[in-house]
C-alpha distance (Angstrom), angle and dihedral (degrees) to the residues before:
residue distance angle dihedral
X1 . . .
X2 3.78 . .
X3 3.80 113.7 .
X4 3.78 113.6 -152.0
X5 3.81 109.3 -126.0
X6 3.79 100.7 -165.5
X7 3.78 107.5 65.3
X8 3.76 133.1 158.0
X9 3.80 111.4 -92.1
X10 3.80 136.4 -170.9
X11 3.81 92.0 -121.4
X12 3.80 116.6 130.4
X13 3.81 116.0 -98.1
X14 3.81 90.8 -158.6
X15 3.80 92.1 50.4
X16 3.81 89.8 49.7
X17 3.83 92.5 51.0
X18 3.81 91.6 44.4
X19 3.82 87.8 57.9
X20 3.82 95.0 54.7
X21 3.83 103.2 118.8
X22 3.78 100.1 -146.2
X23 3.83 110.9 73.0
X24 3.84 94.9 -151.2
X25 3.81 90.7 49.4
X26 3.83 89.4 48.0
X27 3.83 90.2 52.0
X28 3.81 90.3 48.7
X29 3.82 90.1 48.5
X30 3.82 90.0 56.5
X31 3.82 90.3 48.3
X32 3.82 90.0 49.8
X33 3.80 90.0 47.7
X34 3.82 88.8 57.1
X35 3.83 94.0 44.3
X36 3.82 95.0 47.9
X37 3.83 93.6 43.0
X38 3.81 92.5 48.8
X39 3.82 94.6 43.8
X40 3.82 97.6 44.4
X41 3.79 99.4 34.7
X42 3.82 85.9 -140.4
X43 3.79 127.7 119.3
X44 3.80 117.1 -111.5
X45 3.81 116.1 -105.8
X46 3.78 131.3 -178.2
X47 3.82 114.5 -113.9
X48 3.76 110.6 -164.1
X49 3.79 116.3 -31.2
X50 3.81 99.3 -48.0
X51 3.83 116.2 17.7
X52 3.80 121.8 95.4
X53 3.79 106.0 -153.8
X54 3.80 135.0 -173.2
X55 3.78 123.4 -150.6
X56 3.78 120.9 -21.4
X57 3.78 141.9 -124.5
X58 3.77 136.7 -165.5
X59 3.79 114.8 -124.5
X60 3.78 133.1 -170.3
X61 3.78 121.8 -171.8
X62 3.80 125.1 -151.4
X63 3.82 86.6 -106.8
X64 3.81 88.6 65.0
X65 3.81 93.0 -109.8
X66 3.79 109.9 137.9
X67 3.76 140.3 169.8
X68 3.77 147.5 135.8
X69 3.79 123.2 -86.1
X70 3.79 137.8 170.2
X71 3.81 115.2 -92.5
X72 3.82 89.4 -129.3
X73 3.77 135.4 -14.6
X74 3.77 149.3 152.8
X75 3.77 141.6 -138.4
X76 3.81 126.9 -155.9
X77 3.81 96.5 -139.9
X78 3.81 125.0 -178.1
X79 3.80 96.2 -105.3
X80 3.81 102.4 32.7
X81 3.78 140.6 -14.4
X82 3.81 110.6 -97.2
X83 3.80 118.0 -146.0
X84 3.81 115.0 -162.5
X85 3.79 122.0 -147.5
X86 3.81 137.2 159.9
X87 3.80 116.9 -62.6
X88 3.79 114.0 -124.1
X89 3.81 99.1 22.5
X90 3.81 105.3 140.3
X91 3.83 91.9 -168.1
X92 3.81 90.6 69.8
X93 3.81 93.9 72.3
X94 3.80 91.3 58.4
X95 3.81 91.4 50.4
X96 3.81 91.7 47.7
X97 3.83 89.7 61.6
X98 3.82 89.0 75.9
X99 3.80 98.8 28.7
X100 3.80 100.2 97.3
X101 3.80 132.1 -129.8
X102 3.82 110.0 -0.3
X103 3.78 146.8 119.7
X104 3.77 123.5 -139.0
X105 3.78 143.1 -155.5
X106 3.80 134.8 -177.3
X107 3.82 97.5 -60.3
X108 3.80 101.9 -5.3
X109 3.76 135.2 79.2
X110 3.80 115.1 -163.1
X111 3.79 124.6 -150.3
X112 3.80 133.9 174.2
X113 3.79 96.3 -146.4
X114 3.79 142.1 -15.6
X115 3.82 90.9 -109.0
X116 3.85 87.5 68.6
X117 3.81 95.1 60.0
X118 3.81 142.1 59.1
X119 3.82 105.6 -110.1
X120 3.82 91.8 -157.6
X121 3.82 89.5 57.7
X122 3.82 88.8 48.3
X123 3.82 89.5 54.4
X124 3.82 89.7 49.1
X125 3.82 90.3 50.1
X126 3.82 91.3 50.6
X127 3.81 91.6 49.7
X128 3.82 92.8 44.5
X129 3.81 92.3 49.8
X130 3.81 91.6 52.1
X131 3.81 91.4 46.3
X132 3.81 90.4 50.6
X133 3.81 92.8 49.3
X134 3.82 92.4 46.9
X135 3.81 89.2 52.7
X136 3.82 94.3 43.0
X137 3.81 96.7 43.9
X138 3.82 105.1 27.5
X139 3.76 117.0 -169.8
X140 3.78 93.2 18.3
């Protein structure tokens, strides 16, 4: 049976951010903490050792694989800051057109710093991701 690795923990979000080596990245992490908290209305929680997540939902794929994940989140990693959104949301690509300097993967968008992006577009992406997940996994 598959054991989900990234689970919500009781670790301190503030302590985690305080331990980010790069000062600029630490400052950006605090700005993101404010943006995500304000936009989601959810408290920040640590998911695994390095993801700051907001809210949660229960998913089940057609394959039978299921688990619990944060609605949205971010992680100030050494190379880039990872922003976590819903997988499969086609609306995200349209929003990314005006987002600013980034790269993206299946569920992640990677940025170097907040100064490179449009914060209003980030807020729209957070809201859109939550809307998509609420529609895809109702009653989570």
